KOLDREN-488305 format. One record per residue: residue in three letters; x, y, z of N, C-alpha, C, O in turn. Coordinates in steps of 0.1 Angstrom, whole numbers, padded with zeros to 4 digits, always signed. Example, Ala and Ser with C-alpha at 12.3 -4.5 7.8 and 13.67 -1.06 7.14 Angstrom:
ala+0132-0057+0078+0123-0045+0078+0132-0033+0078+0142-0033+0085/ser+0128-0022+0071+0137-0011+0071+0129+0000+0079+0134+0011+0080/
***
This chain:
met-0400-0506+0155-0396-0498+0166-0381-0494+0163-0378-0482+0167/ala-0373-0502+0158-0359-0499+0156-0357-0489+0145-0348-0481+0146/ser-0367-0489+0135-0365-0479+0125-0368-0465+0129-0364-0455+0123/gln-0376-0463+0140-0379-0450+0145-0368-0445+0155-0368-0433+0158/asp-0359-0454+0160-0349-0449+0168-0339-0441+0160-0336-0443+0149/ile-0334-0430+0167-0324-0421+0160-0310-0427+0162-0307-0431+0173/asn-0302-0426+0152-0288-0430+0153-0282-0421+0164-0285-0409+0165/pro-0273-0427+0172-0267-0420+0183-0259-0408+0178-0258-0397+0185/leu-0252-0409+0167-0244-0398+0162-0253-0387+0157-0250-0375+0158/glu-0265-0391+0151-0274-0381+0146-0280-0373+0158-0282-0361+0158/gln-0283-0380+0169-0288-0374+0181-0278-0365+0187-0281-0354+0191/leu-0265-0369+0187-0255-0361+0193-0253-0348+0184-0251-0337+0190/thr-0254-0349+0171-0253-0338+0162-0264-0328+0165-0262-0316+0165/glu-0276-0333+0167-0287-0324+0169-0286-0317+0183-0289-0305+0184/asp-0281-0324+0193-0279-0318+0206-0268-0307+0206-0269-0297+0213/leu-0258-0310+0198-0246-0300+0198-0248-0289+0188-0240-0280+0188/ala-0258-0290+0180-0259-0279+0169-0261-0265+0175-0254-0256+0170/glu-0269-0264+0185-0271-0250+0190-0258-0246+0197-0254-0234+0196/his-0251-0255+0204-0239-0251+0211-0228-0247+0201-0220-0238+0203/tyr-0228-0255+0190-0218-0252+0180-0220-0238+0174-0210-0231+0172/val-0232-0234+0170-0235-0221+0165-0231-0210+0175-0225-0200+0171/ala-0234-0212+0187-0231-0202+0197-0216-0201+0199-0210-0190+0201/met-0209-0213+0198-0194-0213+0199-0188-0205+0187-0178-0198+0189/val-0193-0207+0176-0188-0201+0164-0189-0186+0165-0179-0178+0163/phe-0200-0181+0169-0202-0166+0171-0193-0161+0182-0189-0150+0181/arg-0191-0169+0193-0183-0164+0204-0168-0164+0200-0161-0154+0203/leu-0164-0174+0192-0150-0175+0188-0146-0165+0177-0135-0162+0174/thr-0157-0161+0169-0154-0152+0158-0148-0139+0164-0140-0133+0157/glu-0152-0135+0175-0147-0123+0181-0132-0124+0183-0125-0114+0183/his-0127-0136+0186-0112-0138+0188-0105-0140+0175-0094-0135+0174/phe-0110-0148+0166-0103-0152+0154-0104-0141+0143-0094-0139+0136/ala-0115-0135+0142-0117-0125+0132-0126-0114+0137-0137-0112+0133/pro-0120-0106+0146-0128-0095+0153-0132-0084+0143-0142-0077+0145/val-0124-0082+0133-0127-0071+0123-0128-0077+0109-0119-0076+0101/arg-0139-0084+0107-0141-0091+0094-0154-0087+0088-0164-0088+0095/pro-0155-0082+0077-0144-0078+0068-0137-0065+0073-0144-0056+0079/trp-0124-0064+0071-0117-0053+0078-0120-0039+0073-0118-0030+0081/trp-0126-0037+0061-0129-0024+0057-0142-0018+0063-0145-0007+0062/his-0149-0027+0070-0162-0023+0076-0160-0018+0091-0168-0012+0096/ala-0149-0022+0096-0146-0019+0110-0145-0004+0112-0144+0004+0103/gly-0147+0001+0125-0146+0015+0128-0132+0020+0128-0126+0023+0138/leu-0126+0020+0116-0112+0024+0115-0111+0038+0110-0120+0043+0103/thr-0101+0045+0114-0099+0059+0109-0094+0058+0094-0090+0047+0090/pro-0096+0068+0086-0091+0068+0072-0076+0064+0071-0073+0057+0062/asp-0068+0068+0080-0054+0065+0080-0052+0050+0082-0044+0043+0076/gln-0060+0044+0092-0059+0030+0094-0064+0022+0082-0058+0012+0078/gln-0075+0026+0076-0080+0020+0064-0069+0020+0053-0067+0010+0046/leu-0063+0032+0051-0053+0033+0041-0041+0024+0044-0036+0018+0034/trp-0037+0024+0056-0025+0015+0060-0028+0001+0057-0020-0007+0052/arg-0040-0004+0061-0044-0018+0058-0045-0021+0043-0042-0032+0039/trp-0049-0011+0036-0051-0013+0021-0037-0014+0015-0034-0023+0006/ile-0028-0005+0019-0014-0005+0013-0006-0017+0017+0000-0024+0008/thr-0007-0021+0030+0001-0032+0034-0006-0045+0032+0001-0056+0034/gly-0018-0045+0028-0026-0058+0027-0027-0062+0012-0017-0064+0005/pro-0039-0063+0008-0041-0070-0005-0041-0061-0017-0044-0065-0028/arg-0036-0048-0016-0037-0039-0027-0030-0044-0040-0037-0043-0051/glu-0018-0048-0039-0011-0052-0051-0017-0063-0059-0019-0062-0071/glu-0021-0074-0052-0027-0085-0059-0041-0082-0064-0045-0087-0075/ile-0048-0074-0057-0062-0070-0061-0061-0061-0074-0068-0064-0084/leu-0052-0051-0074-0051-0043-0085-0045-0050-0097-0049-0047-0109/thr-0036-0059-0095-0031-0067-0106-0042-0076-0112-0043-0076-0125/trp-0050-0082-0104-0061-0090-0110-0072-0081-0117-0076-0084-0127/leu-0075-0069-0111-0084-0060-0117-0079-0055-0130-0087-0053-0140/ala-0066-0053-0131-0060-0048-0144-0061-0059-0155-0065-0056-0166/ala-0059-0071-0151-0060-0082-0161-0075-0084-0165-0078-0086-0177/ala-0084-0083-0156-0098-0084-0159-0103-0072-0167-0111-0074-0177/gly-0098-0060-0164-0102-0048-0171-0096-0049-0185-0103-0044-0194/ala-0084-0054-0187-0079-0055-0200-0087-0065-0209-0089-0063-0221/ala-0092-0075-0202-0101-0085-0209-0114-0078-0213-0120-0082-0223/met-0118-0069-0205-0131-0062-0208-0129-0051-0219-0139-0046-0224/gly-0116-0048-0222-0114-0038-0233-0110-0025-0228-0109-0016-0236/trp-0108-0023-0215-0103-0010-0210-0088-0009-0211-0081-0018-0209/thr-0084+0004-0214-0070+0006-0217-0061+0012-0206-0049+0012-0207/ser-0068+0017-0196-0060+0023-0185-0065+0019-0171-0077+0014-0170/met-0057+0020-0161-0062+0017-0148-0072+0026-0143-0081+0022-0135/glu-0072+0039-0147-0083+0048-0143-0096+0043-0149-0106+0044-0142/glu-0096+0038-0161-0108+0033-0167-0113+0021-0160-0125+0019-0158/val-0104+0012-0156-0108+0000-0149-0114+0004-0135-0124-0001-0132/leu-0108+0013-0128-0113+0017-0115-0127+0024-0117-0135+0023-0108/ala-0129+0032-0127-0141+0038-0130-0153+0029-0133-0164+0031-0129/asn-0149+0017-0138-0159+0007-0142-0158-0006-0135-0163-0016-0140/val-0152-0006-0124-0149-0019-0117-0162-0027-0114-0161-0039-0113/glu-0173-0020-0112-0185-0028-0109-0189-0037-0120-0195-0047-0118/gln-0187-0032-0132-0191-0040-0144-0184-0053-0145-0189-0063-0151/ile-0172-0055-0139-0165-0068-0139-0173-0078-0133-0173-0090-0136/phe-0181-0074-0122-0189-0083-0115-0203-0084-0118-0211-0093-0114/thr-0208-0074-0125-0223-0073-0128-0226-0074-0143-0238-0077-0146/ser-0217-0071-0152-0221-0071-0166-0222-0085-0171-0214-0094-0169/pro-0233-0087-0179-0235-0101-0185-0224-0104-0195-0221-0115-0197/ala-0218-0093-0201-0208-0095-0211-0195-0100-0204-0186-0106-0211/ala-0193-0098-0191-0181-0101-0185-0178-0116-0185-0166-0121-0186/thr-0189-0124-0185-0187-0139-0186-0181-0143-0199-0174-0154-0200/asp-0184-0136-0210-0178-0139-0223-0165-0133-0225-0156-0139-0232/leu-0162-0121-0219-0150-0114-0222-0138-0118-0213-0126-0119-0217/ile-0141-0121-0200-0130-0125-0191-0127-0140-0192-0136-0148-0190/his-0115-0143-0195-0111-0158-0196-0113-0165-0183-0110-0159-0173/pro-0118-0177-0183-0120-0185-0171-0107-0187-0163-0107-0188-0151/gln-0096-0187-0169-0083-0188-0162-0080-0175-0153-0075-0176-0142/ile-0084-0164-0159-0083-0151-0151-0093-0152-0139-0090-0148-0128/val-0105-0157-0142-0115-0158-0131-0111-0167-0120-0113-0164-0108/ala-0104-0178-0124-0099-0187-0114-0088-0182-0105-0086-0187-0094/gln-0082-0171-0109-0071-0166-0101-0075-0154-0093-0066-0147-0087/ile-0088-0152-0091-0093-0141-0083-0088-0142-0069-0089-0152-0063/pro-0082-0131-0063-0077-0131-0050-0089-0133-0040-0100-0128-0042/val-0086-0141-0029-0097-0144-0019-0101-0131-0013-0113-0129-0010/glu-0092-0121-0010-0096-0109-0004-0106-0101-0012-0115-0095-0007/leu-0103-0101-0025-0112-0094-0035-0126-0100-0035-0136-0093-0034/leu-0126-0113-0035-0139-0120-0035-0146-0118-0022-0158-0115-0022/glu-0139-0118-0011-0146-0114+0002-0152-0100+0002-0163-0098+0007/met-0144-0091-0003-0148-0077-0003-0161-0075-0012-0170-0068-0008/val-0161-0081-0024-0172-0080-0033-0184-0087-0027-0196-0082-0028/gln-0183-0099-0021-0194-0106-0015-0199-0099-0003-0212-0099-0001/ala-0191-0093+0005-0196-0087+0017-0202-0073+0015-0212-0070+0021/ala-0196-0065+0006-0201-0052+0005-0209-0050-0008-0216-0040-0009/gly-0208-0059-0017-0215-0057-0030-0205-0049-0040-0196-0042-0036/pro-0207-0051-0053-0198-0045-0063-0198-0030-0063-0187-0024-0064/arg-0209-0024-0060-0209-0009-0061-0201-0003-0049-0193+0006-0051/asp-0204-0008-0037-0197-0003-0025-0182-0007-0026-0174+0001-0021/phe-0179-0019-0031-0165-0023-0033-0158-0013-0042-0147-0009-0039/gly-0165-0010-0053-0159+0000-0063-0156+0013-0056-0146+0020-0058/asn-0166+0018-0049-0164+0031-0041-0153+0030-0032-0145+0040-0031/his-0151+0019-0025-0141+0017-0015-0127+0017-0022-0118+0024-0018/ile-0126+0010-0033-0113+0009-0040-0109+0023-0046-0098+0028-0044/arg-0119+0030-0052-0116+0044-0057-0112+0053-0046-0103+0061-0047/lys-0119+0052-0034-0115+0061-0023-0101+0058-0018-0093+0067-0015/met-0097+0045-0017-0084+0042-0012-0073+0047-0022-0063+0052-0018/glu-0076+0045-0035-0066+0050-0045-0065+0065-0046-0054+0070-0048/arg-0076+0072-0043-0075+0087-0042-0067+0091-0030-0059+0100-0031/met-0068+0083-0019-0061+0086-0007-0046+0083-0009-0037+0091-0004/ile-0043+0073-0017-0029+0070-0020-0023+0081-0029-0011+0086-0026/glu-0030+0086-0038-0026+0098-0047-0023+0110-0038-0013+0117-0040/gly-0033+0113-0029-0031+0124-0020-0019+0123-0011-0012+0132-0008/arg-0017+0111-0006-0005+0108+0002+0008+0110-0005+0017+0116+0000/ala+0008+0105-0018+0020+0107-0026+0022+0122-0029+0034+0126-0028/ala+0012+0130-0031+0013+0144-0033+0018+0151-0021+0027+0160-0022/ala+0013+0147-0009+0018+0153+0003+0033+0149+0006+0040+0158+0010/phe+0037+0137+0003+0051+0134+0005+0060+0142-0005+0071+0146-0002/ala+0055+0144-0017+0062+0151-0027+0064+0166-0023+0074+0172-0024/ala+0053+0171-0017+0054+0185-0012+0064+0186+0000+0071+0196+0001/leu+0064+0176+0009+0074+0176+0020+0088+0174+0015+0097+0180+0021/glu+0090+0166+0004+0103+0164-0001+0109+0177-0007+0121+0179-0007/glu+0100+0185-0013+0104+0197-0020+0108+0207-0010+0099+0212-0003/ser+0120+0211-0009+0125+0220+0001+0124+0234-0005+0125+0236-0017/asp+0122+0244+0004+0123+0258-0001+0137+0264+0000+0138+0276-0002/gln+0146+0256+0003+0160+0260+0004+0166+0261-0010+0165+0251-0018/pro+0173+0271-0013+0180+0272-0027+0191+0262-0028+0198+0258-0018/met+0193+0257-0039+0205+0248-0042+0217+0256-0045+0218+0261-0056/ile+0226+0257-0036+0238+0265-0038+0250+0255-0039+0251+0247-0030/pro+0257+0256-0049+0268+0246-0051+0279+0249-0040+0281+0260-0036/gly+0286+0239-0037+0296+0240-0027+0308+0247-0032+0309+0250-0044/pro+0318+0251-0024+0329+0259-0028+0339+0250-0037+0338+0238-0035/pro+0346+0256-0045+0356+0248-0053+0366+0241-0045+0370+0247-0034/asp+0372+0230-0049+0382+0223-0042+0396+0226-0047+0404+0218-0049/gln+0398+0239-0051+0412+0243-0055+0416+0256-0049+0407+0265-0047/pro+0428+0258-0046+0433+0270-0039+0433+0282-0049+0433+0280-0061/pro+0433+0294-0044+0435+0305-0053+0448+0304-0060+0458+0298-0055/pro+0450+0311-0072+0462+0310-0079+0475+0316-0072+0486+0311-0075/met+0473+0325-0064+0485+0332-0057+0483+0332-0042+0472+0333-0037/pro+0494+0330-0035+0493+0331-0020+0489+0345-0016+0493+0355-0023/val+0482+0346-0006+0477+0359-0001+0486+0364+0011+0489+0356+0020/glu+0491+0376+0011+0499+0381+0022+0492+0394+0027+0493+0404+0021/leu+0486+0393+0039+0480+0404+0045+0490+0413+0053+0489+0425+0053/met+0498+0406+0060+0509+0413+0068+0522+0407+0063+0523+0395+0059/pro+0533+0414+0064+0546+0409+0060+0549+0396+0067+0548+0395+0080/gly+0553+0386+0060+0558+0373+0065+0546+0364+0068+0548+0354+0075/thr+0534+0367+0064+0523+0358+0067+0517+0352+0054+0505+0349+0054/ala+0524+0351+0043+0519+0346+0031+0514+0332+0032+0521+0324+0039/gly+0503+0329+0026+0497+0316+0027+0484+0315+0020+0479+0325+0015/trp+0479+0304+0019+0466+0302+0012+0455+0305+0021+0455+0301+0033/pro+0445+0313+0017+0434+0317+0026+0425+0305+0029+0424+0295+0022/leu+0418+0306+0041+0408+0296+0045+0394+0298+0039+0386+0289+0039/tyr+0391+0311+0035+0378+0313+0031+0374+0305+0019+0383+0302+0010/gly+0362+0301+0018+0357+0292+0007+0361+0278+0009+0360+0270+0000/met+0366+0274+0020+0370+0261+0024+0380+0255+0014+0381+0243+0011/ala+0389+0264+0008+0399+0260-0001+0410+0252+0006+0413+0255+0018/pro+0415+0241+0001+0426+0234+0007+0438+0242+0009+0441+0251+0001/gln+0445+0240+0020+0457+0247+0023+0469+0240+0017+0469+0229+0014/gly+0480+0248+0017+0492+0243+0012+0498+0233+0022+0492+0231+0033/pro+0509+0228+0020+0515+0218+0029+0517+0225+0043+0523+0236+0044/gln+0513+0218+0053+0514+0224+0067+0524+0215+0074+0525+0203+0072/pro+0531+0222+0083+0541+0214+0091+0533+0206+0101+0524+0210+0107/val+0538+0194+0103+0532+0185+0113+0538+0188+0126+0550+0188+0128/pro+0529+0191+0136+0534+0194+0150+0542+0182+0155+0538+0170+0155/gly+0553+0185+0161+0562+0175+0167+0571+0168+0158+0578+0159+0162/ala+0570+0171+0145+0579+0165+0135+0592+0172+0134+0593+0184+0136/pro+0604+0165+0132+0617+0171+0132+0619+0180+0120+0629+0186+0118/
***
């Protein structure tokens, strides 16, 4: 009879299992309401902002290292073939285990949640948006105002006298004036 009795801790675990699962789903809304973040109903600008301020640098650094191990020579080539890093049978032989061990957690979450193909599409979309943003900022920086050099900082060679007794250096061109008397000085 004693062998059929359930351990009290085992009974407690079975009783709380349903409550625990419900609690996890309820608290997920508070701890991780937008997980994974690229799936949430974000505007493209919000997605881009989260990509730039978030894991972009470390993910692209890791992808560059893995892509170099795969034999690709440029980042464009890596981004074009990013799915093969995760799906190609040759990747296990080409990518060194030390590189694999350094995979960023965010990258792993993105690939596991969305799959390699959708992950690749997302990365390429974000990088195209960054290029477009940089082009837009370059267009805004480029002014349509001509570059006119400032006036010279030297006076004309001779004093100008328009009326008798008024000889002096002219003000036009912002040229410096000759010595001026200080008001109130003896």
